[in-house]
C-alpha positions in Angstrom: 36.5 4.5 -42.6 32.7 3.6 -43.9 30.1 5.7 -42.9 26.5 4.4 -41.9 23.4 7.0 -41.6 20.7 5.7 -39.5 16.8 6.8 -39.9 15.5 8.8 -37.1 12.5 6.6 -37.1 12.8 2.9 -36.9 16.5 3.3 -35.2 17.2 0.0 -33.5 15.8 -2.5 -36.4 17.8 -0.2 -39.0 20.9 -0.5 -36.6 20.2 -4.2 -36.6 20.2 -4.7 -40.4 23.5 -3.0 -40.6 25.1 -4.6 -38.0 24.4 -7.8 -40.0 25.4 -6.4 -43.3 28.8 -5.3 -41.9 29.4 -8.4 -40.5 28.9 -10.4 -43.5 31.2 -7.9 -45.3 33.6 -8.9 -42.6 34.1 -5.1 -42.2 35.4 -4.2 -38.3 33.8 -2.0 -35.7 36.7 0.5 -36.0 36.3 1.1 -39.5 32.5 2.5 -39.4 31.4 5.8 -38.7 27.6 6.0 -37.5 25.5 8.8 -37.9 21.5 9.8 -37.3 19.9 11.0 -40.7 21.3 11.3 -44.2 24.7 10.4 -44.9 27.2 12.7 -46.4 28.7 11.9 -49.6 31.8 10.1 -49.5 33.8 9.7 -52.1 36.7 7.4 -51.2 34.0 5.1 -49.6 34.9 1.4 -50.0 32.2 -0.4 -52.5 29.7 -2.2 -50.1 27.3 -3.3 -52.8 28.9 -6.9 -53.1 26.5 -9.4 -51.3 27.3 -12.1 -48.8 25.4 -14.7 -46.7 24.3 -13.3 -43.5 25.9 -14.3 -40.1 23.9 -15.2 -37.4 25.0 -13.2 -34.4 23.6 -15.3 -31.2 23.4 -13.1 -28.5 21.5 -13.1 -24.8 17.7 -12.1 -25.2 18.2 -9.8 -22.2 21.4 -8.3 -24.0 19.9 -7.3 -26.9 16.7 -5.6 -25.2 19.3 -3.8 -23.0 21.5 -2.7 -26.1 18.0 -2.0 -27.7 17.1 0.3 -25.3 20.8 2.1 -24.8 20.8 3.0 -28.7 18.2 5.7 -27.6 20.8 7.4 -25.5 22.4 11.0 -26.6 25.6 9.4 -26.6 27.1 10.1 -30.1 29.4 6.8 -29.7 26.4 4.2 -28.8 26.1 3.0 -32.2 29.7 1.8 -32.2 30.0 0.5 -28.6 26.7 -1.3 -29.4 28.3 -3.0 -32.9 31.4 -4.0 -31.2 29.8 -5.8 -28.2 27.6 -7.7 -30.3 30.4 -9.2 -32.5 32.2 -9.8 -29.1 29.0 -11.7 -27.1 28.3 -13.5 -30.7 31.8 -14.7 -30.9 31.9 -15.6 -27.3 34.7 -13.2 -26.5 32.7 -11.5 -23.7 29.8 -12.5 -21.6 26.6 -10.8 -20.8 26.0 -9.5 -17.6 29.9 -8.9 -16.6 30.0 -5.2 -15.3 33.8 -5.1 -15.2 33.3 -5.1 -19.1 33.7 -1.4 -19.8 31.5 -1.4 -23.0 28.8 -3.5 -21.1 28.8 -1.4 -17.9 28.5 1.8 -20.1 25.7 -0.1 -22.2 23.6 -0.7 -19.1 24.1 2.8 -17.6 23.1 4.2 -20.8 19.9 2.0 -20.9 18.7 2.9 -17.2 19.1 6.4 -18.0 17.0 6.1 -20.9 14.4 4.0 -18.9 14.3 6.8 -16.4 13.8 9.8 -19.4 11.1 7.4 -20.4 9.6 7.3 -17.1 9.8 11.1 -16.6 8.1 11.6 -20.0 5.0 9.4 -19.0 5.0 11.6 -15.8 5.4 14.8 -17.1 3.8 15.2 -20.5 0.8 17.7 -20.4 -1.8 17.5 -23.3 -3.7 20.7 -24.4 -7.0 20.0 -25.6 -7.4 21.6 -29.7 -10.7 22.4 -31.4 -12.2 19.1 -32.6 -12.5 18.3 -36.3 -14.8 15.4 -35.9 -16.5 13.2 -33.3 -12.9 12.3 -31.2 -11.6 14.7 -28.9 -7.7 16.4 -30.1 -4.8 16.8 -27.8 -1.2 17.9 -28.3 1.4 18.4 -26.2 5.4 19.3 -26.5 8.0 17.6 -24.6 11.5 17.8 -24.2 13.3 14.9 -23.3 17.1 14.3 -22.4 17.3 11.6 -24.9 15.7 10.8 -28.2 13.3 8.0 -26.8 10.1 9.2 -28.0 9.8 6.0 -30.3 10.1 3.3 -27.5 8.1 5.9 -24.9 4.9 6.6 -26.9 3.4 3.3 -26.9 2.3 3.6 -23.4 0.3 7.0 -24.6 -1.6 4.9 -27.4 -2.7 2.1 -25.2 -3.8 4.7 -22.3 -5.4 7.3 -24.6 -6.8 5.0 -27.6 -10.1 6.9 -27.4 -8.6 10.4 -28.7 -6.6 11.7 -31.3 -3.3 13.2 -29.9 0.3 14.7 -31.0 3.3 14.5 -28.7 5.8 16.7 -30.3 9.7 16.7 -29.6 12.7 18.4 -31.2 13.5 15.3 -32.7 10.4 13.4 -33.6 6.6 13.9 -33.4 4.4 11.0 -32.5 0.6 11.5 -33.8 -2.2 8.8 -32.8 -5.2 9.3 -35.4 -8.5 7.3 -35.1 -6.3 4.5 -33.5 -2.9 4.8 -35.8 0.4 6.0 -34.2 2.8 7.3 -36.3 6.1 8.9 -36.2 7.2 12.2 -38.0 10.5 14.4 -38.3 9.5 17.4 -36.4 9.5 20.8 -38.4 12.2 23.2 -37.0 9.2 26.0 -36.6 6.9 23.6 -35.1 4.9 25.4 -33.1 3.8 24.4 -29.3 0.5 24.0 -28.4 -1.7 26.8 -27.0 -3.1 27.1 -23.6 -6.3 25.6 -22.9 -8.9 26.2 -20.0 -8.1 22.9 -18.0 -4.9 23.9 -17.0 -6.1 26.7 -14.4 -8.2 23.9 -12.9 -5.1 21.5 -12.7 -3.2 24.3 -11.1 -6.1 24.6 -8.1 -5.8 21.0 -7.7 -1.9 20.9 -7.4 -2.2 23.8 -4.8 -4.8 22.1 -2.8 -2.9 18.7 -2.8 0.5 20.7 -2.2 1.5 19.6 1.6 3.9 22.2 3.3 4.3 20.3 6.3 6.4 17.5 4.3 7.8 20.0 1.7 11.3 18.4 0.7 12.9 20.3 -1.9 15.8 18.4 -2.7 13.5 15.3 -3.2 11.4 17.3 -5.4 13.5 18.6 -7.9 15.1 15.0 -8.2 11.9 13.6 -9.1 10.8 16.6 -11.0 14.2 18.0 -12.3 13.7 21.8 -13.4 14.5 20.8 -16.9 10.7 19.9 -17.4 9.3 23.1 -15.5 9.1 25.0 -18.6 6.2 22.5 -20.0 4.5 21.9 -16.6 2.0 24.2 -15.8 2.1 23.3 -12.2 5.5 24.1 -11.9 4.6 28.2 -12.2 3.2 27.8 -8.5 6.0 26.0 -7.2 8.2 29.1 -6.1 5.4 30.8 -4.3 4.1 27.3 -2.8 8.0 26.8 -1.4 8.1 30.1 0.0 4.6 30.0 1.8 5.0 26.1 2.8 6.9 27.5 6.4 4.2 29.6 7.5 1.6 27.1 6.1 3.0 24.4 7.7 3.1 26.5 11.0 -1.1 27.3 10.9 -1.4 23.8 10.4 0.7 22.4 13.8 -1.1 25.2 15.7 -4.7 24.1 14.4 -3.6 20.6 14.9 -2.8 21.4 18.7 -6.1 23.3 19.7 -7.8 19.5 18.3 -6.0 16.7 20.0 -6.1 13.7 18.1 -9.0 10.9 19.3 -6.6 8.7 20.8 -4.8 11.5 22.8 -8.6 12.8 24.0 -9.6 9.9 25.6 -6.2 8.9 27.4 -7.2 12.7 28.6 -10.7 12.3 29.3 -9.6 8.6 31.1 -6.8 10.4 33.2 -9.5 12.7 34.6 -12.2 9.9 35.3 -11.4 7.8 38.1 -12.1 4.3 37.9 -15.3 4.3 40.0 -16.8 7.8 38.7 -20.2 7.7 37.4 -20.2 8.8 33.4 -21.8 12.4 32.8 -25.5 10.2 32.1 -25.3 9.4 36.0 -24.7 5.7 37.1 -27.2 3.1 34.9 -30.4 1.9 36.9 -30.8 -0.9 34.3 -29.3 -2.9 31.3 -30.4 -1.1 29.0 -29.3 1.8 29.9 -25.7 0.2 30.6 -26.0 -0.9 27.1 -26.5 2.4 25.6 -23.3 3.9 28.2 -21.1 1.7 27.0 -21.9 2.1 23.2 -21.2 5.7 23.8 -17.8 4.5 25.9 -14.5 7.0 25.1 -12.6 5.9 28.3 -9.7 4.2 26.5 -8.5 4.9 22.8 -10.0 1.4 21.5 -13.2 3.0 20.1 -11.3 4.7 17.9 -11.3 2.1 15.7 -13.4 -0.6 16.2 -16.8 -0.7 14.9 -19.1 -0.7 17.9 -18.6 -1.1 21.5 -20.2 -4.7 22.3 -22.3 -5.1 25.6 -23.3 -8.1 27.4 -26.3 -10.0 26.4 -28.6 -12.5 28.5 -31.5 -12.6 31.1 -31.1 -9.7 33.6 -31.4 -12.1 36.6 -29.1 -14.9 35.2 -27.4 -16.8 37.9 -23.9 -17.4 36.0 -22.0 -14.7 34.5 -19.4 -15.5 31.9 -16.5 -13.6 31.0 -14.1 -13.4 28.1 -11.7 -11.0 27.2 -13.0 -9.0 24.2 -14.9 -8.8 20.8 -13.1 -10.6 17.8 -13.7 -9.6 14.4 -16.9 -11.3 13.7 -18.2 -10.1 17.2 -17.4 -6.1 16.1 -18.9 -6.5 13.4 -22.1 -8.1 14.5 -22.3 -6.2 17.9 -22.9 -9.4 19.9 -20.6 -11.4 22.3 -19.3 -14.8 21.3 -20.5 -14.8 17.5 -17.5 -15.9 15.8 -15.2 -19.1 15.9 -14.3 -18.9 19.7 -18.1 -18.6 20.3 -19.0 -21.6 18.4 -16.6 -23.9 20.3 -17.9 -22.3 23.3 -21.7 -23.0 22.4 -20.7 -26.8 21.1 -18.5 -27.6 24.7 -21.1 -25.6 26.4 -24.2 -28.0 25.3 -21.8 -31.2 26.0 -21.3 -29.9 29.3 -25.2 -29.2 29.7 -24.9 -25.6 30.1 -27.6 -23.5 28.0 -25.7 -20.0 27.1 -29.2 -18.4 27.0 -29.5 -18.8 30.8 -26.3 -17.0 31.6 -24.8 -13.5 31.5 -22.3 -13.5 28.6 -20.4 -10.5 28.3 -16.5 -9.4 27.7 -13.9 -7.6 30.2 -13.0 -5.1 27.3 -15.9 -3.8 25.0 -14.0 -2.8 21.8 -12.0 -5.0 19.3 -8.0 -4.2 19.6 -6.4 -5.4 16.3 -3.5 -4.9 13.6 -4.5 -4.0 10.7 -3.1 -6.8 8.2 -3.9 -6.3 4.6 -7.9 -7.1 4.2 -7.6 -8.7 7.6 -7.9 -7.4 11.0 -5.4 -9.3 13.6 -6.3 -9.8 17.2 -4.2 -7.7 19.6 -4.2 -8.4 23.5 -5.9 -5.9 25.5 -3.1 -3.4 27.8 -3.6 -3.3 31.5 -4.8 0.4 31.3 -7.3 -0.8 28.6 -8.6 -3.4 30.8 -8.5 -1.2 34.0 -10.6 1.2 31.7 -13.1 -1.6 31.1 -13.3 -2.1 34.7 -16.0 0.5 35.1 -18.4 -1.6 32.8 -17.6 -4.6 34.1 -18.5 -3.8 37.8 -22.0 -2.4 36.4 -22.6 -5.3 35.1 -21.8 -7.7 38.2 -24.0 -5.1 40.1 -27.1 -5.3 38.0 -26.7 -9.0 37.6 -26.2 -9.9 40.8 -24.9 -13.5 39.4 -24.3 -16.3 41.7 -21.3 -17.0 40.7 -18.7 -15.8 37.5 -16.5 -18.2 34.6 -13.7 -15.9 33.9 -12.4 -17.2 30.6 -8.7 -16.3 29.8 -5.9 -14.0 31.4 -7.8 -11.0 30.6 -11.0 -11.9 32.3 -8.9 -13.1 35.2 -7.5 -9.5 35.4 -10.4 -7.7 35.2 -12.0 -9.7 38.1 -9.3 -10.7 40.4 -6.6 -8.3 39.7 -4.0 -10.4 38.0 -3.9 -12.7 34.8 -0.9 -14.4 35.7 -0.2 -18.0 35.6 -3.8 -19.0 34.1 -2.5 -22.8 33.4 -1.6 -23.1 37.2 -4.9 -21.3 38.2 -7.3 -22.7 36.0 -10.3 -25.0 37.4 -9.3 -23.0 40.6 -12.3 -20.9 42.2 -11.0 -17.4 43.5 -13.6 -14.9 45.1 -14.8 -11.2 44.5 -14.6 -8.6 47.3 -18.0 -9.5 47.9 -17.7 -13.1 48.0 -18.7 -13.9 44.5 -17.2 -17.0 43.5 -14.9 -16.5 40.0 -14.0 -20.0 38.4 -10.9 -19.7 36.4 -10.8 -21.5 32.8 -8.9 -21.2 29.2 -10.2 -19.0 26.8 -11.7 -21.1 23.7 -9.4 -19.3 21.5 -6.9 -20.5 23.3 -8.2 -24.2 22.6 -8.3 -23.3 18.6 -4.7 -22.1 18.6 -3.3 -25.3 20.2 -1.0 -26.9 17.3 -0.8 -30.4 18.9 -3.9 -32.2 18.3 -3.6 -34.3 21.7 -3.0 -31.6 23.7 -6.0 -29.6 22.3 -8.5 -32.6 22.9 -7.2 -32.7 26.6 -7.4 -29.2 26.7 -11.0 -29.3 25.2 -11.8 -31.9 28.0 -10.6 -29.7 30.6 -13.0 -26.7 29.8 -15.7 -28.7 29.8 -15.5 -29.9 33.0 -14.7 -26.3 34.0 -18.2 -25.6 32.5 -19.7 -28.3 33.9 -18.2 -27.3 37.6 -19.5 -23.6 37.0 -22.9 -25.1 37.1 -22.6 -26.4 40.2 -22.1 -22.8 41.9 -25.4 -22.0 40.5 -27.8 -25.3 41.1 -30.3 -25.0 43.6 -29.0 -28.8 45.1 
């Protein structure tokens, strides 16, 4: 039996070199006993001083990376197992990735355990500041990993804390980073722990402040922060007390939340107590500027909670034609004006072709706040519900009463529902004329945004022509002829 001792620093590189040497000597894996540290004297060891050309041991690159990682496991048999696996892979006796192979399965499992231990080290190392001895600040930490994984795990700290000097001591090895140079040393048996510093109490205060008792899951917490690491975590001293107090704190949070309903709930409550035609607290507005100020403070439905601002109508107070759209879009929500986005630009172009000057019309929306769904950095338009449309009918009715237009152009199903009570069958109703209870004619047409969404170019062109005809038809209701 040949004994091979590997150094504690540079273990994987030394193991690779020994595997190549043993293969050159023709020594089988089962005839080798691996160990870490100085080798014990063996008077009966075979003479291995002879030299031979080292064979090319070709194995897949992913296999080599996984084996290197597994060599930092604490399993005493990891070196012999990896030795046999390398020879089997290089000779074509095994195929990498075959989890039915016990050796490969074990190597993969041990590599996964090592990676998890490295991850825990990155998360749970707590540095303590030491007195400075130069221009750079100095820190030290003590950590007890499950596996001897300091060497592959410590470059992370060199990249992250390159502007200071530090040391991380473990029971086996100590890593020192001084003046930008990383070195590894064996840890003396009497290595002292770093003394506490003034930042630990500050860290404990921060940890206690972010601890959420309402989301306490003890088992999940212990899974992510195993108890074996608690001895070196300053915040761990608070965990037992925080867990004991969590039920009472969560109950107080629930009671405080119950006394102040969420904005959406409060809006629904106000809306349920506010009849559709009831005047707001300020009273019924007498002018369009007063109406715009009341719309800006509207909380009749939950849409106000997320929109940037309400968007009132605009135009001359004596406009003969009122044009009603659906709701503000993203551009309108930011600008505070109706029909300034892509749909508004299409409307302006087609209106100009039809001879309609938007500056002579009162332009508004059935719903005054933008309804959307966040998707990344974008806000995606969502159609208002019937309840939201009903809540905004109060404002649209006041606009109609103050402007007193001769005719109204309802663009889209939402506008049709707000004005006539129904938004169904908009394609069938397009181009038709309906009437408000006071007899004001309402011309139904499509919304410009629907024209922009039409995928078929020929259909889109026809719908734009129909839309232009509807705009032209609306002018006939307000002309003096």
